[in-house]
N, C-alpha and C positions, 0 to 999 in steps of 0.2 A: 091527823089519826095518831092516837096516844103509842109512843114508844114499847114493846112488848120488852119486860124485862129479861135481864139477857139468861140463857138456857145454859145452865153447869148442872151435874148431874156426879155424884161421888162415885167414885170406881168405874166409872167409863172415861172413855180415852178422848179427848179434845183436842182440836186441830186450832191454834192460834196466831194470828196474823198482825203485826202492830206496824205502821209505817212512821217514816219522818214526816212532818207537816209540811204539806209543797212538796212531797217526794224530795226531802233535802235530806242531805248525808246525816247519816247517825252514827255510822262505824265508819271515822277516819285514818285509823291503824290499826295494826295489831294489837296494841296495848288496849285501846279502847275495847276490841272485843273479848280479850281475856279478860278485862274487869267487869264485862256485861256478865261473861261465863262464871265468874266466882261470884257474881251477884246471885245467879239464877242459882247456881249450887248452894249456896249458903241459904237462902230463903226456902227453896224449896224442901229441903231436908228440915226448916225450922215448922212449916206449914203443912207437911205429910202431903207432898205433891211429889209424884215420880217424871220424872223427864225420861221420857223415850227416844227423842230427837229434838235438832234444832238445825235451822242454817241462818246464817248471819248475812244477810246481802251489804251492801253500800248504804240502802236508803229503807231497808225494812226488814224484819226478820218474821220464821216461821219458830214456832214452837209445836211439841206433841208430848200430852201430860194427861196423867189421871191423878185428879184430886182425890183424896181419903175424905175431904168434907164438902158440901155443896159451898162453901164460899173459898176454896183452896185456890181454884185458877184465879178469882178478882183479886182475893188479897196477897198471890204472888205478883201479879203483875202489877200493881199499885205500889207493891214497895220495891221490885225492881226499879220502875218508873221514873219514882221519886228519886231515889239513889241516883240510878243513871244518868238522869236530866243535870242535878247538881252537881255531879262530878263531870259531866260533857261541858256546862255550861262556863265552868270555873276554868277548865282547861282551853276553851276554845275564846273566852274574853266575850261570850254571849250571854243574854238573859233572855227571859220569855220560854215560852213552851217550844218543845222540840217533837210531840208526837203528833199524828193527827186524829186529834179527838180521842174516842175510846178504841181498844183496842177490839178484834174483830174473831169470832170465834165460832165454832162446831162441835157438835158431841157425834162420833163416829161409832159404826157398830164396827167391833173389833174384828169378825169374821170375815168380812167383806171390803172394809175400806181403811184400814188401819196400814197395810202391806200397801197397797196404791197411795196414800196420802205419804207413808214413808219416801216410796220412789219419787213420787211429784216434790215434795222438798229436796231430796237430793238432785233431783236434776235441774232443779231450779236455776244453779248456776250455769249449766249448759245452755237452759234456753237462753239466757240472759247473754249468752257470749261469752263469758267470762272464763270459760275452760272449756276444752274438748272432751274431758272423761271427768265424771264425780269426782273420782279420787287424786284429781289434780287439786280440787278446791279445799284449802285447810280450814274453813269455819263451817263446816256441816257435820253430823254424825255419821257420814258413809261411813268414813273410814274403819270406825269403830266397828261397824255392822258387817263390814267389808275384810276384817279380821286384820288391818294394816295398821292401826293404829288404837290400843283399847283406850277408852275414856270412862275414867272411874264416876264420872257425873250422871251418866246413863245407867236406867234399868230398861231391858229388853222387854219387848209387849209380848202377850201369850204368842199372839200370832208367828212371830219371829221363832219362837222356842219352836214350834211346830214345823219349820222349817226342815229339820233332821234331828237326829239322833247325836251329834258331835257337834262340838263347835266347827271342824273344818266343813262338813256337811251343810252346816246353816249357813255359813259365810258364804259358801260356793253358790247356793239354792239363791241366797239375797243378793248377790252380784247379777247372778243370771237373770234373774226376777226385774232389776234395775235396768240391766242393760236391754231386756226386751222393750222398756218402756212403757208410756202408759197415753194412751189415745186422747185427740185435743177433747171429746166428750166427757172423759173423767178428769181431765184437767180444770174443765170448764165445770164441770159438778161442785168438784172440791172446792173451786175458787167462789164460785156463787154461795153455796153453801155458809163457808167460813164469812163471806162480807156479808150475807144477808141475816146470819143466824140460827139458819135453821139444821136440821139434825140432818145426816146421812146415813143411809142404810136401807133394808128390806122393809116392806110394808110391816111386816112381824116385828122386827125392832123398833119401827117408830109407833106403832101399837104399844108395844112395853112401854116404851118413852112416856108417851101420853098419860099411861096409868100412874106416873110418880112424879110428874110436875104438873104443876099449875097454870100452864100456858100453853098455846099451840105451837107443837115442833116441825111443821109441816106447811105447806103452802096449801091451800085449797083450789088453786091454778095455777097453769104455768107462769112465771116468772120471768124476767127480762135477761138473757145471758149477761154476766156480770166481765169485768176486764180481768186478765189473768194477773198472775203476781207471780 
């Protein structure tokens, strides 16, 4: 069966996952991660893509993005991918591919899925056993939204602004939301939608997307659960 074209919609929030080939390490040092974040900031500004969140694990990364154009997410990922591979290969004395095929992505309904996705990303290092609390991991956007360390690369999404009328109220509400955690069904739904390329949200949201894009945005029948990331 032919592969569906990638689902990207200008003005909507996208969750992106990209893994190292065969689960190999793609971030071997703090310097690697800083270089990657510099590329992310540079190209996101150039391509009109708002960066809402990130988490850089050892062998993969997650991004939360809103593109200003339908091509923005793809162009951003291609630009970062090419530059980072050249940098990493030269540093490690290696050649060849670094990434596991194409990046995976989903379009999220802002009102119902963006805050859960942010928590899903920020709790990834905790689920992986790297840290006990999300604030202990230096390479995610959690510290910014918790009010612990400002990050000028980030643009808060609308649902974050809705958490309170003051910075302190928003930070406290977000910390409480993340500490409450998200259930395994929500983790599975976010992972599956991202890996399979289906949109995630209410029926009304999915119906709206179907009017905007020339491809299916959801499964017509139940699919298989995906591995978590």
